[in-house]
Structure formats: structure tokens, C-alpha cells
C-alpha positions in Angstrom: -29.2 -70.5 166.6 -27.6 -68.7 163.6 -24.5 -69.9 161.7 -23.4 -66.3 161.4 -24.5 -62.9 162.7 -22.9 -59.9 160.9 -22.3 -56.5 162.3 -21.6 -53.3 160.3 -23.2 -50.7 158.2 -26.3 -50.8 156.0 -26.4 -48.2 153.3 -28.4 -47.1 150.3 -25.9 -46.5 147.5 -26.5 -44.3 144.5 -24.1 -44.9 141.6 -23.5 -42.0 139.2 -21.5 -42.6 136.1 -19.8 -39.4 135.0 -17.8 -38.0 132.1 -17.8 -34.2 132.7 -15.0 -33.8 135.2 -11.3 -33.4 135.5 -8.7 -35.1 137.6 -6.2 -32.6 139.1 -3.0 -33.3 141.0 -2.6 -31.4 144.2 -0.7 -32.3 147.5 -3.7 -30.9 149.5 -5.6 -34.1 148.5 -5.0 -37.2 150.7 -4.4 -39.3 147.6 -2.5 -36.6 145.7 -5.4 -36.3 143.2 -8.9 -34.8 143.2 -11.9 -34.5 140.9 -13.0 -31.1 139.7 -16.3 -29.8 138.3 -17.3 -26.5 136.9 -18.8 -24.5 139.8 -22.4 -23.3 139.3 -23.1 -25.5 136.2 -24.9 -28.7 135.5 -22.8 -31.9 135.4 -24.1 -34.5 133.0 -24.6 -38.0 134.5 -24.4 -40.9 132.0 -26.2 -43.5 134.1 -27.9 -43.7 137.5 -28.4 -46.9 139.6 -29.0 -47.7 143.3 -28.3 -50.7 145.4 -28.1 -51.9 149.0 -24.6 -51.6 150.4 -22.7 -51.5 153.7 -20.3 -54.0 155.1 -22.7 -55.6 157.5 -25.3 -56.4 154.8 -22.8 -57.2 152.0 -21.2 -60.0 154.1 -24.6 -61.2 155.3 -25.7 -61.9 151.7 -22.6 -63.9 150.9 -23.3 -66.2 153.9 -26.9 -66.5 152.9 -25.9 -67.3 149.3 -23.8 -70.1 150.6 -26.8 -71.6 152.4 -25.8 -70.6 155.9 -28.4 -69.3 158.4 -27.5 -65.6 158.9 -28.8 -62.5 160.5 -27.7 -58.9 160.2 -27.4 -56.9 163.5 -27.3 -53.2 162.7 -29.4 -50.0 162.5 -31.4 -48.6 159.6 -33.7 -45.6 159.4 -37.4 -45.4 159.5 -37.5 -44.2 155.9 -37.7 -45.4 152.3 -34.1 -46.6 152.2 -34.5 -48.5 155.4 -37.6 -50.3 154.2 -35.9 -51.1 150.9 -32.8 -52.5 152.7 -35.0 -54.7 154.9 -37.0 -56.1 152.0 -33.8 -56.7 149.9 -32.2 -58.6 152.7 -35.4 -60.7 153.2 -35.4 -61.6 149.5 -31.7 -62.7 149.9 -32.5 -65.0 152.9 -31.0 -62.7 155.6 -33.0 -62.7 158.9 -34.0 -59.2 160.1 -35.1 -59.6 163.7 -31.8 -58.2 165.0 -32.1 -55.0 163.1 -32.7 -51.7 165.0 -34.7 -48.8 163.5 -33.3 -45.5 164.4 -32.7 -42.0 162.9 -31.9 -41.9 159.1 -30.4 -44.7 157.0 -26.8 -44.4 155.9 -26.5 -43.2 152.3 -23.6 -43.1 149.8 -23.2 -41.5 146.4 -20.6 -43.4 144.4 -19.0 -41.4 141.6 -17.6 -43.6 138.9 -16.1 -43.1 135.4 -14.5 -45.6 133.0 -10.8 -45.7 133.6 -10.9 -43.7 136.9 -11.0 -44.8 140.5 -14.4 -44.3 142.3 -15.1 -41.6 144.8 -17.7 -42.1 147.5 -19.7 -39.4 149.3 -20.9 -40.9 152.5 -23.6 -39.9 154.9 -23.2 -41.7 158.2 -26.6 -42.1 159.8 -28.4 -44.8 161.8 -25.7 -47.5 161.4 -23.1 -45.5 163.3 -25.6 -44.6 166.1 -26.2 -48.2 167.3 -25.0 -48.6 170.9 -25.1 -51.4 173.4 -28.4 -50.3 175.0 -30.2 -50.7 171.6 -29.0 -54.3 171.0 -31.0 -57.3 172.2 -28.1 -59.3 173.5 -30.2 -62.3 174.5 -31.0 -62.9 170.8 -27.3 -63.0 169.7 -27.1 -66.7 169.4 -24.7 -67.9 166.7 -21.7 -70.0 165.9 -19.8 -67.0 164.4 -19.9 -63.3 164.5 -18.5 -61.4 161.5 -17.5 -57.8 162.3 -17.3 -55.7 159.2 -15.7 -52.2 159.7 -17.5 -50.4 162.5 -17.5 -46.7 163.2 -19.2 -44.1 165.4 -21.0 -45.4 168.5 -21.1 -48.9 166.9 -17.3 -48.9 166.5 -16.9 -48.1 170.2 -19.0 -51.2 170.9 -16.4 -53.5 169.4 -15.1 -54.6 172.8 -18.5 -55.5 174.0 -19.4 -57.5 170.9 -16.1 -59.4 171.1 -16.4 -60.0 174.8 -19.9 -61.3 174.5 -18.7 -63.7 171.8 -15.8 -64.9 173.9 -18.1 -65.5 176.9 -20.6 -67.4 174.8 -18.2 -69.6 172.8 -18.9 -67.7 169.6 -16.1 -67.5 167.0 -15.2 -64.0 165.7 -14.0 -62.8 162.3 -12.8 -59.2 162.6 -12.3 -56.7 159.7 -11.4 -53.5 161.6 -12.2 -50.1 160.0 -10.2 -46.9 160.3 -11.8 -45.8 163.6 -11.0 -49.2 165.2 -7.4 -49.2 163.9 -7.0 -45.9 165.9 -7.7 -47.8 169.1 -4.7 -47.9 171.5 -2.3 -50.8 171.1 -3.3 -52.3 174.4 -7.0 -52.1 173.5 -6.6 -53.6 170.1 -4.4 -56.4 171.4 -7.0 -57.3 174.0 -9.6 -57.5 171.2 -7.3 -59.5 168.9 -6.6 -62.1 171.5 -10.4 -63.0 171.4 -10.9 -63.4 167.6 -10.3 -66.3 165.3 -9.8 -64.5 162.0 -8.3 -61.1 161.4 -9.0 -59.6 158.0 -7.1 -56.6 156.6 -6.1 -55.0 153.4 -2.4 -54.1 153.1 -3.0 -50.4 154.1 -4.9 -51.5 157.2 -2.2 -54.0 158.1 0.4 -51.2 157.8 -1.7 -48.9 160.0 -2.2 -51.7 162.6 1.5 -52.5 162.9 3.1 -49.1 162.0 5.2 -50.9 159.3 5.2 -50.0 155.7 3.0 -52.3 153.7 5.9 -53.0 151.4 7.6 -54.8 154.2 5.2 -57.7 154.1 7.3 -60.2 156.0 7.9 -57.8 158.9 4.1 -57.1 159.1 3.3 -60.8 159.4 6.0 -61.3 162.0 4.6 -58.4 164.1 1.0 -59.5 163.8 1.8 -63.1 164.5 3.7 -62.0 167.6 0.7 -60.1 168.9 -2.0 -62.5 167.7 -2.4 -66.3 167.5 -5.3 -66.6 165.1 -5.5 -66.6 161.3 -4.4 -63.4 159.6 -5.6 -62.5 156.1 -4.1 -59.6 154.1 -5.6 -58.7 150.8 -3.5 -56.8 148.2 -5.9 -55.9 145.5 -4.7 -57.1 142.1 -1.7 -58.7 143.7 -3.8 -61.3 145.5 -4.0 -62.4 149.1 -1.7 -63.7 151.8 -2.9 -65.8 154.8 -0.9 -66.8 157.9 -2.0 -69.4 160.4 1.0 -68.6 162.6 3.1 -71.4 161.0 2.5 -71.3 157.3 1.9 -68.7 154.6 -0.7 -69.3 151.9 -0.7 -67.1 148.8 -3.6 -66.8 146.3 -3.4 -65.0 143.0 -6.5 -63.2 141.7 -8.5 -64.5 138.7 -8.8 -62.5 135.5 -11.8 -60.2 135.8 -13.8 -57.8 133.7 -14.0 -55.2 136.5 -17.2 -53.2 136.5 -17.1 -51.9 140.1 -14.8 -52.4 143.1 -17.5 -51.6 145.7 -17.7 -54.5 148.2 -14.7 -56.4 146.9 -13.2 -56.7 150.4 -16.4 -57.7 152.0 -17.0 -60.4 149.4 -13.5 -61.9 149.9 -13.7 -61.8 153.6 -17.1 -63.3 153.9 -16.2 -65.9 151.3 -13.1 -66.8 153.1 -14.9 -67.3 156.5 -17.6 -69.3 154.7 -14.8 -71.6 153.5 -13.6 -72.0 157.1 -17.1 -72.8 158.3 -17.7 -75.3 155.6 -14.4 -77.1 155.4 -12.1 -75.9 158.2 -9.5 -75.6 155.4 -7.5 -72.4 154.7 -6.8 -73.3 151.0 -10.5 -74.0 150.3 -11.3 -70.7 152.1 -8.9 -68.7 150.0 -10.4 -70.2 146.8 -13.9 -69.4 147.8 -12.9 -65.9 148.9 -11.2 -65.2 145.6 -13.9 -66.6 143.5 -16.6 -64.6 145.4 -14.6 -61.4 145.1 -14.0 -61.9 141.4 -17.7 -62.4 140.8 -18.5 -59.2 142.8 -16.0 -57.1 140.8 -17.7 -58.1 137.5 -21.1 -56.6 138.5 -22.0 -53.1 139.6 -23.1 -52.9 143.3 -21.7 -54.8 146.2 -24.1 -57.7 146.1 -25.2 -58.3 142.6 -22.3 -60.6 141.5 -21.9 -62.6 144.8 -21.8 -66.3 144.1 -24.6 -68.7 144.9 -23.5 -72.0 146.5 -23.9 -74.0 143.3 -22.0 -71.3 141.3 -18.9 -71.7 143.4 -19.0 -75.5 142.8 -18.9 -74.8 139.1 -16.0 -72.3 139.4 -12.7 -73.6 137.9 -10.9 -73.3 141.3 -7.7 -74.8 139.9 -7.2 -71.5 138.2 -6.9 -69.9 141.6 -3.2 -70.3 142.3 -2.0 -71.1 145.8 1.6 -71.3 147.0 
């Protein structure tokens, strides 16, 4: 019996630190801005590094770091990256018997530059190809399931995972990705009624409800109307707001020397759920989530800064403001 089984992607991430590019403004870009290189020329890279990433493995490592028995359920490729991921998770104390080997491992290239937002080039491989026939359901014995964002065939399996948990008295923490947020309202509501914790950033909360993220109060009213569990909305450098259906809890971020934002949402979400598992206390869960996310932000890669259990105990949690 595991304390937690995590579901989601496993990726091999390459980080390229760049200087030779321009940021251009153009309405054709989704964000209104794009990066531009000289076509047909070499682009100098200042530094190269590679790490294991992906929401399923990022969250698994947080749980393992906090001395919980955890397994990752997802798909990797029969390739160098897949073997490296398996070995890295083993070293971190994450059980691998629920992994499926299939196709080619997911890869990402993360373009970073000082003072500029990151851009991620993503190859969606094995992790998105996992379907219900490849999962050994009889081995999914746990107290909690943590669903990081799922896409592809794996995303379409969200209903089956949540139904299995519901039928087997397993609690579910759900952080839906973009493809899941595109589910019909009736389908999403059926899923939400079977999960204990719903984790969203403010853009995802807006997409789920159809309400501008600036209308925070209206978003919570809508989600609380549709869903009876704990709702967590992260707001980047503006902190986090949590609703238990009766009370709102607000946590301010800690000062951080930010090196990389990759995995920040995963580190908060898994830290928050760890706090619920350990203490059944929302305030404690918020503190652990914020402390873990801050530590993640201060190191490059989604896992390198994640807090060990004893490190959180040393964290000056009174600096984490709750209202």
C-alpha cells in the first residue's frame, strides 16, 4: 500500500541559456510576444544542463522527500532518457513498478535567458500514449492519487482513474491540464464530485469557470457551487488562495532568488497535499506548499530545490503570511 501514487508526464528536460535573440511584439503570438533568431545562422548557447521533469515525476519526488511511500504511474520510452528517469526516481526513493515502457520518452527544450520568461519546446511521447489497457489496475493500492496535468490518451483516462479511486476509497488531488479543462461541463463536474482537492492556477480557474481571473470572488463562488472539496488557486508572485467551502485562506509568497520557474506549480501542489496527509490542516498545508515552491524556484530544474523533510522543519514558516 502506497501513501501516494502520482499520475502525469515524465520528461527529459534540456535547459539552454541564451543571449543571442530578440523579443518581438506581434498580435499573432498567443502571449503578444515572441522570440526571434537569425535564420540560417548559429545561435550561441551560454550554458547547457539537463534534468528529469514532468508533473508526474516532479510531484512524486516531493512526496518521497517528505518520507511518504510513493510510486509514479506513467509511461517512459525504451531509450536513454527513459533509463535515466527510472534511475533518477529510484535514487529519490520513488517506486517504479507501476511505470510502463512504451515508444519514445517525452522531451523538452527549455529556452531561458536572464530577465526573460522561459519558452518550452515540448515533444509529447510515451507519457501521452498511456491508456487503460496498459495500466496494471490491481497494483494501484494507495491512500491518495495525485493527478498532475494529463494529456493525450492519458488525459482521456482521467475519468477511469478517478472512478477507480472513488470505488476503492482512495482520495484524489486533481490538477487538470489544458486538455482536461476542455472537457464538457457535465464531464468535468462528474470528475470534480469525486476528488478531495482541486489545484489550479488563476488562468486555469478562469478557463474552468468562464470567469475572468481578476474576478476572484466570483470564481470561488462558482467553483464552490459546483464542487464540495478543497479548492486551491495559485497566483504566482501574488501568493495562493484556498477555499474549504466555508473559509478562505490566503498565503503570501516568500522572498526568493528565482533561478527557474519550471515545476513551481507541481512543487506547491504536492507540498500542499503532503501537508494535508501529515496534519489534516489547511494552514500547515499552505505553509509547506509555499516553502517547497520557494525552494524549487531557487534552483534550476523542477526537482533540485525540493525540500527534504528535515529542511521544512527548519524553514521559518512564520514568515509565510496567512490571512
